[in-house]
N, CA, C and O of each residue as an XYZ file, in Angstrom:
312
protein
N      15.211     17.528    156.649
C      14.653     17.138    155.910
C      14.320     17.314    154.167
O      13.863     16.670    153.223
N      14.720     18.246    154.395
C      14.174     19.328    152.970
C      15.421     18.655    152.500
O      15.488     17.977    151.475
N      16.457     18.906    153.370
C      17.905     18.772    151.967
C      17.516     16.977    151.825
O      17.030     16.665    150.738
N      17.651     16.173    152.547
C      17.095     14.979    152.759
C      17.026     14.799    151.338
O      17.863     14.509    150.484
N      15.516     15.110    151.314
C      14.565     15.108    149.786
C      15.920     15.684    148.739
O      16.570     14.740    148.289
N      16.365     16.929    148.348
C      16.655     16.936    147.357
C      17.783     16.051    147.055
O      18.024     15.772    145.880
N      18.423     15.633    147.914
C      19.374     14.646    148.270
C      19.783     13.953    147.272
O      20.696     14.140    146.468
N      18.781     12.871    147.435
C      17.528     11.827    147.199
C      17.127     11.753    146.006
O      16.977     10.663    145.454
N      16.776     13.434    145.142
C      16.365     13.681    144.086
C      17.150     13.773    143.421
O      16.812     13.391    142.301
N      18.585     14.257    143.504
C      19.510     14.699    142.652
C      19.792     13.038    142.313
O      19.733     12.828    141.102
N      20.154     11.536    143.323
C      20.929     10.865    142.816
C      20.044      9.840    142.691
O      20.351      8.698    143.033
N      18.834     10.155    142.177
C      17.638      9.811    141.525
C      18.057     10.372    139.987
O      17.998      9.521    139.100
N      18.225     10.919    139.831
C      18.876     11.292    138.625
C      19.696     11.309    138.093
O      19.799     10.942    136.922
N      20.543     11.742    138.789
C      21.278     11.291    138.105
C      21.866      9.435    138.104
O      22.846      9.004    137.495
N      21.036      8.745    138.860
C      21.412      7.503    138.161
C      20.184      6.660    137.603
O      20.207      5.435    137.491
N      19.184      7.421    137.290
C      18.609      7.107    136.064
C      18.677      7.902    134.877
O      17.845      7.851    133.970
N      20.211      9.023    134.919
C      20.222      9.356    133.983
C      21.448      8.473    133.052
O      21.374      8.318    131.833
N      22.818      7.832    134.120
C      23.605      7.410    134.292
C      23.173      5.823    132.850
O      23.638      5.450    131.772
N      21.591      5.243    134.177
C      20.867      4.274    132.855
C      20.358      4.400    132.008
O      19.912      3.315    131.634
N      20.149      5.056    131.475
C      19.697      5.861    130.160
C      20.921      6.339    128.934
O      20.698      6.824    127.825
N      22.058      6.061    129.474
C      23.452      6.691    128.713
C      23.644      4.903    128.334
O      23.663      4.288    127.268
N      23.747      4.548    129.546
C      24.155      3.065    128.717
C      23.621      2.198    127.804
O      24.004      1.642    126.775
N      21.871      2.268    128.977
C      21.309      1.756    127.189
C      21.651      2.448    126.028
O      21.569      1.929    124.916
N      21.844      3.028    126.126
C      21.512      3.523    124.744
C      22.721      3.562    123.717
O      22.702      3.647    122.489
N      24.233      3.434    124.988
C      25.514      2.697    124.160
C      25.589      1.646    123.937
O      26.424      1.226    123.136
N      24.637      0.773    124.649
C      24.608     -0.627    124.046
C      23.777     -1.136    122.945
O      24.175     -2.116    122.315
N      22.551     -0.513    122.620
C      22.062     -0.106    121.519
C      23.486      0.001    120.226
O      24.030     -0.783    119.449
N      23.659      1.874    120.708
C      24.440      1.717    120.092
C      25.953      0.666    119.031
O      26.118      0.618    117.812
N      26.642      0.103    119.979
C      26.926     -1.154    119.912
C      26.744     -2.067    119.668
O      27.837     -2.616    119.532
N      25.525     -3.121    119.375
C      24.714     -3.737    119.084
C      24.481     -4.007    117.311
O      24.072     -4.855    116.517
N      24.897     -3.018    117.357
C      24.036     -2.192    116.033
C      24.695     -1.631    115.265
O      24.306     -1.069    114.241
N      26.275     -1.759    115.856
C      27.446     -1.669    114.434
C      27.480     -3.032    113.134
O      26.700     -3.953    113.380
N      27.774     -3.082    112.676
C      27.733     -4.266    111.975
C      29.178     -3.720    110.199
O      29.097     -2.824    109.359
N      30.202     -4.790    110.416
C      31.500     -4.061    110.061
C      31.400     -4.832    108.577
O      31.607     -5.956    109.034
N      31.275     -5.012    107.475
C      31.813     -6.133    106.427
C      33.141     -6.361    107.369
O      33.738     -5.850    108.317
N      33.206     -7.645    106.327
C      34.144     -8.617    106.239
C      35.106     -8.041    105.068
O      34.695     -7.631    103.983
N      37.034     -8.102    105.654
C      37.089     -7.544    104.661
C      38.804     -8.850    104.363
O      39.460     -9.321    105.292
N      39.026     -9.051    103.141
C      40.126    -10.774    102.963
C      41.219    -10.185    102.788
O      40.967     -9.368    101.901
N      42.102    -10.097    103.023
C      43.835     -9.762    103.049
C      43.550     -9.371    101.724
O      43.833     -8.173    101.718
N      43.256     -9.603    100.883
C      43.684     -8.664     99.040
C      42.779     -7.431     99.876
O      43.523     -6.503    100.194
N      42.412     -7.379     99.984
C      41.269     -6.317     99.807
C      41.225     -5.166    100.811
O      40.596     -4.109    100.854
N      42.359     -5.914    101.808
C      42.791     -4.833    102.773
C      44.320     -4.096    101.872
O      44.567     -3.099    101.195
N      44.667     -4.674    102.119
C      46.075     -4.283    100.846
C      46.020     -3.037    100.320
O      46.752     -2.054    100.440
N      44.704     -3.317     99.524
C      44.509     -3.038     98.018
C      44.045     -1.452     98.671
O      44.683     -0.610     98.038
N      43.209     -0.828     99.653
C      42.952      0.266    100.174
C      43.746      1.507    100.840
O      44.358      1.279    101.884
N      43.759      2.278    100.514
C      45.376      3.389    100.555
C      44.763      3.539    102.129
O      43.723      3.126    102.643
N      46.058      4.434    102.718
C      46.555      4.397    103.959
C      45.403      4.729    104.960
O      44.907      4.211    105.960
N      45.283      5.461    104.462
C      43.887      6.803    105.021
C      42.359      5.590    105.433
O      41.719      5.423    106.471
N      42.249      4.861    103.839
C      40.534      4.277    104.031
C      41.552      3.237    104.920
O      40.727      2.645    105.617
N      42.416      2.883    105.153
C      42.753      2.084    105.937
C      42.352      2.344    107.987
O      41.744      1.846    108.935
N      43.222      3.456    107.598
C      43.401      3.265    109.569
C      41.711      3.853    110.135
O      41.153      3.548    111.189
N      41.232      4.701    109.110
C      39.526      5.065    109.006
C      39.107      4.048    109.549
O      38.781      4.246    110.720
N      38.918      2.599    109.044
C      38.036      1.457    109.243
C      38.763      0.875    111.092
O      38.159      0.467    112.085
N      40.128      1.089    110.858
C      40.996      0.519    111.873
C      40.062      1.592    112.870
O      39.042      0.975    113.181
N      40.056      2.594    113.310
C      39.377      3.316    113.662
C      38.543      3.254    114.217
O      38.267      3.674    115.341
N      37.971      2.670    113.447
C      35.840      2.900    113.369
C      36.160      1.023    114.407
O      35.762      0.994    115.571
N      36.640      0.106    113.994
C      36.513     -0.444    114.562
C      37.103     -0.400    115.772
O      36.236     -0.527    116.638
N      38.893     -0.200    116.529
C      39.150      0.372    116.957
C      37.655      0.571    118.864
O      37.634      0.005    119.957
N      37.124      1.213    118.470
C      36.209      1.842    119.047
C      35.119      1.128    119.345
O      34.566      1.198    120.442
N      34.508     -0.036    117.844
C      33.573     -0.565    118.480
C      33.902     -1.514    119.186
O      32.893     -1.928    119.758
N      35.455     -2.523    119.661
C      36.219     -2.405    120.635
C      36.427     -3.806    119.345
O      36.849     -4.747    120.018
N      36.351     -4.103    118.415
C      36.333     -5.473    116.710
C      37.800     -5.442    116.021
O      38.045     -6.423    115.319
N      38.588     -4.668    116.100
C      39.626     -4.948    114.910
C      40.280     -6.221    114.470
O      40.954     -6.748    115.355
N      40.249     -6.799    113.401
C      41.013     -7.666    113.223
C      42.535     -7.920    113.692
O      42.880     -7.185    114.617
N      43.255     -8.588    113.346
C      44.756     -8.819    114.153
C      45.337     -8.421    112.672
O      46.176     -7.521    112.671
N      45.000     -8.962    111.495
C      45.548     -8.821    109.989
C      45.313     -6.646    109.404
O      46.002     -5.763    108.893
N      43.840     -6.839    109.978
C      44.048     -4.799    109.741
C      45.287     -4.379    110.507
O      46.236     -3.665    110.184
N      44.959     -5.111    111.745
C      46.141     -3.414    112.723
C      47.866     -3.986    111.853
O      48.898     -3.398    111.528
N      47.361     -5.417    111.771
C      49.188     -5.248    111.573
C      49.318     -5.011    110.315
O      50.259     -5.668    109.868
N      48.689     -4.226    109.353
C      48.573     -4.016    108.137
C      49.295     -2.490    108.428
O      50.430     -2.042    108.267
N      48.266     -2.053    108.842
C      48.269     -0.731    109.452
C      49.841      0.208    110.088
O      50.338      1.317    109.897
N      50.236     -1.297    111.089
C      51.312     -1.147    111.576
C      52.825     -0.772    110.486
O      53.725      0.056    110.345
N      52.332     -1.945    109.960
C      53.675     -1.997    109.262
C      53.232     -0.855    107.669
O      53.882     -1.118    106.657
N      52.219      0.261    107.574
C      52.412      0.815    106.606
C      52.658      2.100    107.201
O      52.991      3.045    106.485
N      52.489      2.257    108.774
C      53.501      3.090    109.394
C      54.463      3.593    109.345
O      54.928      4.726    109.221
N      54.989      1.843    109.547
C      57.081      2.167    109.633
C      57.730      1.600    108.497
O      58.668      0.805    108.561
N      57.227      2.013    107.506
C      57.403      1.496    106.886
C      57.745      2.749    105.774
O      58.409      2.611    104.747
N      57.425      3.382    106.019
C      57.507      5.484    105.526
C      57.010      7.140    105.757
O      57.489      8.032    105.058
């Protein structure tokens, strides 16, 4: 009986921790707001700036197609 209580306690702690982590993760994702870049602004960015911006947006799951294409073009160009 004591062993079952310990297992139940451990499982409930794990589930609670996982749910709080998921809620925190969703809050962070929803609070991220990225500015919109026009095509001429993307082409004026340095490769490092563009790479960092694409990385941030990739982690958030919202990479604009134009940014990705421009970064790939720069990587394959030289």
